C-alpha positions in Angstrom: 107.2 88.8 -77.4 108.7 86.7 -80.3 106.3 86.9 -83.3 108.1 83.4 -85.1 105.5 81.0 -83.9 102.9 83.2 -85.6 104.4 83.8 -89.0 105.9 79.9 -89.1 102.4 79.1 -88.4 100.5 81.2 -90.9 103.5 79.9 -93.7 102.7 76.3 -92.7 99.0 76.8 -92.9 99.1 78.6 -96.2 101.5 76.2 -98.0 99.5 73.2 -96.8 96.3 74.7 -97.7 97.7 75.4 -101.5 98.9 71.9 -101.5 95.6 70.6 -100.4 93.4 72.6 -102.6 94.9 71.1 -105.9 95.4 67.1 -104.8 92.1 67.6 -102.8 90.3 69.1 -106.2 91.8 66.4 -108.5 91.1 63.6 -106.4 87.5 64.6 -105.5 86.9 65.2 -109.4 87.7 61.9 -110.1 86.5 59.8 -107.2 83.3 61.5 -107.9 83.0 60.1 -111.0 84.7 56.1 -110.1 82.4 53.3 -109.8 80.7 52.7 -106.7 83.5 50.4 -105.4 86.3 52.1 -106.1 84.6 55.3 -104.7 84.0 53.5 -101.5 87.4 52.0 -101.2 89.2 55.3 -101.8 86.7 57.6 -99.9 87.9 55.6 -96.6 91.3 55.9 -97.4 91.5 59.6 -98.1 89.2 59.9 -95.0 91.0 58.3 -92.9 93.2 61.0 -91.2 90.0 62.6 -90.3 89.2 60.0 -88.0 93.0 59.1 -86.6 94.4 60.6 -83.6 97.2 63.5 -85.1 99.6 61.7 -83.0 99.4 58.6 -84.6 99.4 60.4 -88.4 102.6 61.6 -87.0 103.8 58.5 -85.9 103.2 56.5 -89.3 104.8 59.6 -91.1 107.8 59.2 -89.1 107.8 55.8 -89.8 108.1 56.7 -93.5 109.9 59.8 -93.6 112.3 59.4 -90.8 116.1 59.4 -91.3 116.6 55.9 -90.7 113.4 54.9 -92.9 113.4 53.9 -96.6 112.6 57.2 -97.7 113.9 59.9 -95.3 117.2 57.9 -95.6 117.2 58.0 -99.4 116.6 61.8 -99.5 119.6 62.2 -96.4 122.0 60.2 -98.4 121.3 61.3 -101.9 120.0 65.1 -101.6 121.4 65.8 -97.5 117.9 66.6 -96.8 116.6 65.5 -93.8 112.7 65.2 -94.1 111.6 65.4 -90.0 112.6 68.2 -87.2 112.6 71.1 -89.8 109.9 73.9 -89.8 109.0 72.8 -93.5 108.6 68.7 -92.6 105.5 70.1 -90.9 103.6 71.0 -94.2 103.6 66.9 -94.6 102.2 66.5 -91.7 99.4 69.2 -91.8 99.1 68.4 -95.3 97.8 65.0 -94.6 95.4 66.1 -91.7 93.6 69.0 -93.5 93.4 66.4 -97.0 90.0 65.1 -95.7 88.6 68.4 -95.1 89.3 69.5 -98.4 88.4 66.3 -100.2 85.5 65.7 -99.0 83.9 69.3 -99.2 85.0 69.3 -103.0 83.7 66.2 -103.4 80.3 67.0 -102.2 80.1 70.3 -104.1 80.9 68.3 -107.6 78.2 65.8 -106.8 75.8 68.2 -106.5 77.0 69.8 -110.1 74.4 69.6 -112.8 76.1 67.1 -115.3 73.9 68.5 -118.3 76.0 72.0 -118.1 79.2 69.7 -118.8 77.3 67.8 -121.4 76.0 70.8 -122.8 79.3 72.4 -123.3 80.5 69.2 -124.7 78.4 69.4 -127.6 79.8 72.9 -128.5 83.2 71.4 -128.6 84.7 72.7 -125.6 87.4 70.6 -123.8 87.4 68.8 -120.7 89.7 71.6 -119.0 88.0 74.5 -120.1 85.0 72.9 -118.9 86.3 72.1 -115.6 87.8 75.9 -114.6 85.3 77.7 -116.8 81.5 75.9 -115.5 82.5 73.3 -113.4 84.6 75.5 -110.6 82.5 78.8 -111.0 79.4 76.4 -110.0 80.8 74.6 -107.3 83.0 77.7 -105.7 81.1 78.6 -102.8 81.5 74.7 -101.6 85.0 74.8 -102.6 86.0 77.8 -100.4 84.4 77.1 -97.3 86.7 73.8 -97.6 89.7 75.9 -98.4 88.8 78.0 -95.2 88.1 75.1 -93.4 91.4 73.3 -93.8 93.4 76.5 -93.5 91.7 76.9 -90.3 92.6 73.1 -88.9 95.9 73.4 -90.1 96.9 76.8 -88.3 95.6 74.9 -85.0 97.4 71.4 -85.8 99.5 70.3 -82.8 99.8 66.3 -82.6 101.2 65.4 -85.9 103.1 68.7 -86.6 104.8 68.4 -82.9 106.1 64.7 -83.5 107.3 65.2 -87.3 108.5 68.6 -86.5 109.8 69.0 -83.2 109.5 72.2 -81.1 112.7 74.3 -81.5 112.0 78.1 -80.9 112.8 80.1 -83.8 112.9 77.3 -86.2 110.1 74.7 -85.6 107.7 76.7 -83.3 104.1 77.2 -84.5 101.3 78.7 -82.0 100.4 75.2 -80.9 103.5 73.7 -79.8 104.5 77.4 -78.2 101.7 77.3 -76.4 101.8 73.6 -75.2 105.7 74.6 -74.4 104.9 77.9 -72.4 102.3 75.9 -70.3 105.0 73.1 -69.3 107.1 75.7 -68.1 104.5 77.7 -66.1 104.7 80.9 -68.3 101.2 81.1 -68.1 100.8 84.4 -68.8 102.6 84.5 -72.1 100.8 81.3 -73.3 97.1 83.2 -72.5 98.3 85.9 -75.0 99.5 83.1 -78.1 95.6 81.6 -76.9 94.1 84.8 -77.2 96.1 85.3 -81.0 94.8 81.9 -81.7 91.4 83.0 -80.8 91.1 86.1 -82.8 92.4 84.2 -86.0 90.0 81.1 -85.6 87.3 84.1 -85.1 88.0 85.4 -88.3 88.4 82.2 -89.9 84.9 80.8 -88.8 83.5 84.4 -89.6 84.7 83.9 -93.1 83.1 80.3 -93.2 79.7 81.7 -91.9 79.6 84.7 -94.6 80.2 82.2 -97.6 77.8 79.4 -96.4 75.4 82.6 -96.4 76.3 83.6 -99.6 75.7 80.2 -101.1 72.0 79.8 -99.4 71.3 83.6 -100.9 72.8 82.2 -104.5 70.6 78.9 -104.4 67.8 80.6 -103.4 68.0 83.1 -106.6 68.8 80.3 -108.8 
């Protein structure tokens, strides 16, 4: 049994989750402080990938990153880098798909933060950077951690957008999801079922982690 799909799925999920963590945090923080109209417009734009079919997200990315499109052609001509049909091109698709999960969870955590703590810290002369990482983040950590784990779980199971922009090449771009589909398509049900079991185990562990975080958050809320 070739374990490359598991390795590839994990590295794509980890890298896309890392990117989404920082972009989602910054977006959620600044948008939570934006005027209502601006917040409403940006919220719709940033949440759109959550309701769009993944294949539509993949198609739109191909329209932008394809070798005959403006950005894709520019990278190919100037750097010799093809932005599609490589293992790391799946990171683009996965990041777009999981971004709304991280963004909305982090925004909810930031909006529930008691701003008097930040105002009190400002009166003591503390910088906004210090307040964000040392005061705001610890208070919101449970919600942010839950969003991060949820985004990672979604990244691990992503198929639609990934299959369109990265394709399926054994040993190069194959992930667990695309491998299951290809094995089913070629009537290799026994091996497909093994990969399904692997995915189920990983999903179970991730969901268990989310439940533990939620229970811990509820306990801390009651104690506070």
